[in-house]
C-alpha positions as CSV (number, residue, x, y, z in Angstrom):
1,X,47.8,47.1,16.6
2,X,48.1,50.5,16.2
3,X,44.3,51.0,17.5
4,X,44.9,48.0,20.5
5,X,47.6,50.8,21.6
6,X,45.4,53.2,21.3
7,X,42.5,51.9,23.0
8,X,44.3,50.7,25.6
9,X,45.9,53.8,26.3
10,X,42.4,55.6,26.4
11,X,40.9,52.6,28.7
12,X,43.5,53.1,31.4
13,X,43.6,56.8,31.1
14,X,47.1,57.8,30.0
15,X,46.4,60.8,27.6
16,X,50.2,61.2,26.4
17,X,52.9,59.1,25.8
18,X,56.4,58.7,24.2
19,X,56.3,55.8,22.3
20,X,59.7,53.4,21.1
21,X,58.8,51.3,18.2
22,X,61.2,48.6,17.1
23,X,61.2,46.9,13.6
24,X,57.7,46.1,13.3
25,X,56.6,48.0,16.0
26,X,58.4,51.3,14.4
27,X,55.8,50.5,11.6
28,X,53.0,50.7,13.9
29,X,54.3,53.5,15.7
30,X,54.0,55.3,12.4
31,X,50.3,54.4,12.0
32,X,49.5,55.5,16.0
33,X,51.5,59.1,15.2
34,X,49.7,59.9,11.7
35,X,46.0,58.3,13.1
36,X,46.3,59.9,16.7
37,X,49.0,62.4,16.8
38,X,47.8,64.1,20.0
39,X,48.7,61.0,22.1
40,X,52.3,61.1,20.9
41,X,54.8,63.3,23.2
42,X,57.8,61.8,21.2
43,X,58.7,58.9,19.2
44,X,61.6,56.7,18.6
45,X,61.9,54.6,15.1
46,X,64.5,52.0,16.0
47,X,65.3,49.3,13.3
48,X,62.4,49.9,11.2
49,X,61.6,52.2,7.7
50,X,59.1,54.1,6.2
51,X,56.1,52.5,4.0
52,X,56.5,52.7,0.0
53,X,58.7,55.5,-1.2
54,X,60.9,56.7,-3.7
55,X,64.3,55.1,-2.6
56,X,63.2,52.8,0.1
57,X,64.9,49.6,0.2
58,X,63.5,46.4,1.1
59,X,65.5,43.2,2.8
60,X,66.5,40.6,0.9
61,X,64.0,37.7,0.2
62,X,66.3,35.2,1.7
63,X,66.9,37.2,4.7
64,X,62.9,37.5,5.1
65,X,62.9,33.4,4.6
66,X,64.7,33.1,7.7
67,X,63.1,36.1,9.6
68,X,59.2,34.3,8.7
69,X,60.8,30.7,9.0
70,X,60.1,28.3,11.9
71,X,61.4,28.9,15.3
72,X,64.4,31.0,14.9
73,X,67.9,29.2,16.3
74,X,70.3,31.6,18.3
75,X,72.5,31.2,14.8
76,X,69.6,32.7,13.0
77,X,69.2,35.6,15.5
78,X,72.8,36.3,15.4
79,X,72.7,36.4,11.7
80,X,69.7,38.4,11.3
81,X,70.4,41.2,14.4
82,X,74.1,41.3,14.4
83,X,76.8,42.7,12.4
84,X,79.3,39.9,11.5
85,X,81.8,40.8,13.5
86,X,83.3,39.2,16.8
87,X,82.7,42.1,18.9
88,X,78.9,42.2,17.8
89,X,77.9,38.5,17.8
90,X,80.0,38.1,21.3
91,X,77.4,41.0,22.3
92,X,74.7,39.2,20.3
93,X,75.0,36.0,22.3
94,X,75.1,38.0,25.5
95,X,71.7,39.1,24.6
96,X,70.6,36.1,24.0
97,X,71.3,34.6,27.2
98,X,69.6,38.0,28.9
99,X,66.0,36.5,26.9
100,X,66.2,33.7,28.8
101,X,67.1,35.2,32.3
102,X,63.7,35.6,33.3
103,X,62.6,32.9,35.8
104,X,58.9,33.0,37.6
105,X,57.9,30.0,39.1
106,X,54.7,28.5,37.1
107,X,55.6,30.3,34.0
108,X,56.8,28.7,31.0
109,X,59.7,30.5,28.8
110,X,57.7,30.9,25.4
111,X,60.6,31.8,23.3
112,X,60.5,33.4,19.8
113,X,57.4,33.6,17.3
114,X,56.6,30.6,16.2
115,X,56.1,30.0,12.3
116,X,51.9,30.8,12.5
117,X,52.9,34.0,14.5
118,X,56.0,34.6,12.2
119,X,53.9,34.7,8.9
120,X,51.1,37.0,10.3
121,X,54.0,39.5,11.2
122,X,55.4,39.2,7.6
123,X,52.0,39.7,6.3
124,X,51.3,42.8,8.5
125,X,54.7,43.9,7.2
126,X,53.8,43.5,3.7
127,X,50.9,45.3,4.0
128,X,52.7,48.4,5.8
129,X,55.2,48.4,3.1
130,X,52.9,48.5,0.3
131,X,51.3,51.4,1.6
132,X,51.3,54.4,-0.9
133,X,49.9,56.9,1.3
134,X,51.0,56.4,4.4
135,X,54.3,58.2,4.3
136,X,52.8,61.3,2.7
137,X,50.9,61.8,5.6
138,X,53.9,60.9,8.2
139,X,55.6,64.0,6.7
140,X,53.2,66.4,8.1
141,X,53.7,65.2,11.2
142,X,55.7,67.5,13.7
143,X,56.3,65.3,16.5
144,X,60.2,65.2,17.4
145,X,61.5,61.8,16.5
146,X,65.0,59.8,16.8
147,X,65.8,57.7,14.3
148,X,68.0,54.6,15.4
149,X,69.4,51.9,13.9
150,X,72.9,50.2,13.4
151,X,75.3,50.9,10.6
152,X,74.2,48.0,8.5
153,X,70.7,46.4,9.1
154,X,70.1,43.6,6.8
155,X,66.3,43.1,7.7
156,X,65.4,46.9,7.5
157,X,68.2,48.6,5.5
158,X,69.8,51.1,7.0
159,X,69.5,53.6,4.0
160,X,65.9,53.7,4.9
161,X,66.7,55.2,8.1
162,X,68.1,57.9,6.2
163,X,65.3,58.6,4.1
164,X,63.1,58.8,7.1
165,X,65.6,61.3,8.6
166,X,65.5,63.4,5.4
167,X,61.5,63.5,5.2
168,X,60.4,63.9,8.9
169,X,59.9,67.8,9.9
170,X,61.6,66.8,12.8
171,X,63.7,64.1,13.6
172,X,67.3,63.5,14.5
173,X,69.2,59.9,13.3
174,X,71.7,57.9,15.2
175,X,73.5,54.8,13.8
176,X,75.6,52.5,15.6
177,X,79.1,51.3,14.6
178,X,79.6,47.6,14.6
179,X,76.0,46.9,14.4
180,X,73.0,46.1,13.1
181,X,69.4,45.3,13.3
182,X,69.4,44.9,17.0
183,X,71.5,47.8,18.2
184,X,69.5,48.6,20.8
185,X,70.1,44.9,22.5
186,X,73.5,44.9,21.4
187,X,74.7,48.3,23.6
188,X,71.5,48.6,26.0
189,X,72.8,50.8,28.5
190,X,74.2,53.3,26.0
191,X,71.1,53.2,24.1
192,X,69.0,54.0,27.4
193,X,71.2,56.8,27.9
194,X,70.5,58.1,24.4
195,X,66.6,57.9,24.8
196,X,66.9,59.3,28.2
197,X,68.9,62.3,26.0
198,X,66.2,62.4,23.2
199,X,63.0,62.5,25.8
200,X,64.7,65.1,28.0
201,X,65.4,67.5,25.3
């Protein structure tokens, strides 16, 4: 996946970019910055984790089963992405409604991954998680990194965000209160301002 991104940027003549990677995308982004650091200006890792290293924690198997199952329901997404409070879930439901706002003539809304797609995604996450060499390479990167997460991420446990912060040479961490894995969807305007501050620094 990372090489596809690099090849695409090369083909359209873009030499350097800021990258935001959410969840699995954050894992892909880590491979990109390790293998092609010259194309990454700044890196944002949202709701993600490092590959295997001392202290890293993986999501509960039951949670991963829901994430990798059939097309997730709205209730599944609330459980996976948002903190179990009325305020977080209300913002989560507002996000779920926004995912269905796009209306283009002749375009069918496709929803989330089907079970086959989710299985491929889980396989990619498993391969990343067991890579014992990537994290050591990541520690050598000088790229400025912003790590973000909710205070209680049950998919990529929040403690892993702290591990990333401690080991990266040039990183900062921002944790969102009353939030989980989907923190960036929960407060999109605030999150956008955080990104602007980081990229403008």
